[in-house]
N, C-alpha and C positions, 0 to 999 in steps of 0.2 A: 419145454422151457417153463420154469416155475416162477419167473419174474415178469412183471409188466415192463414195457419199454422205458418207463420212468425209473426203473430200478427198485420199485416197491415190491417186496416179497408177497406172494400170494399166501392165503391162510394155510394151505397145506404145507408150504415151505416153512412158515413160522412154527407150525405144530411139530414138524420133523426136527427143526433146530432146537426147540424147547426140549423135546424128548431126548435128543442126543446130548445136550448139555446137562440134563438132569441125571444122566447116567455117567457121562465122562468126568464131570467135575468131582463128584464124591469118590469115584474110582481112582482118579488121579491123586486126590488127597490121601486116600488110604495107602496108595503106593508110596507117596512121599513119607508118610509116617513110618512105613515099614523100612524104607531105605535109609532115612535120616535118623530114625530111632527116637522120635519124640514129637509131641504135638506142636510145641513151640517152633522147633526146627522145621517142621512141615508147613506151618502156617506162614512163616516168613516169606518164602518164595511166592505163595499165593497172594499175600498182602502186597508185596512189591509189584507183582504183575498187575494187580487191580489198580494200584496207585499210578502205574505207568499208563494204563489204558485211560483212566479218568483224567489224568494230567494232560495227555495228548489231546483228548477231546475238548478239554477246557481251553487249551492253547489254540486249537483250531477254531473254536467258537469265538475267542477274542480276536483272532486274526480276521475272521469273516466280518466282524463289525467295522474293521478299518479298511479292508480292501476286498476285491473280488477273488473268490476261490473257485476252482473248477467244480462243476456240479458233481463229479464223482467223489470229491472230498466232502462236500456238504451233505451227501447222503449218509456218510458214516457217523455224523453227529446227531 
């Protein structure tokens, strides 16, 4: 098990996730460029997904200032 009981990843897990993301994100972008045929067309889905992630994190942060949220939700922000 690579996580502590509190849900905090261990350093090995963080290193593995960073390595995976540093390979997967550029490879996915290159595939989008090849399939969609342009940099702008490939950048749009990446931008929208990042906007959705940060928007949901911001909304969750705002909700936690007003009410209690499950600990599993708070670890995501």
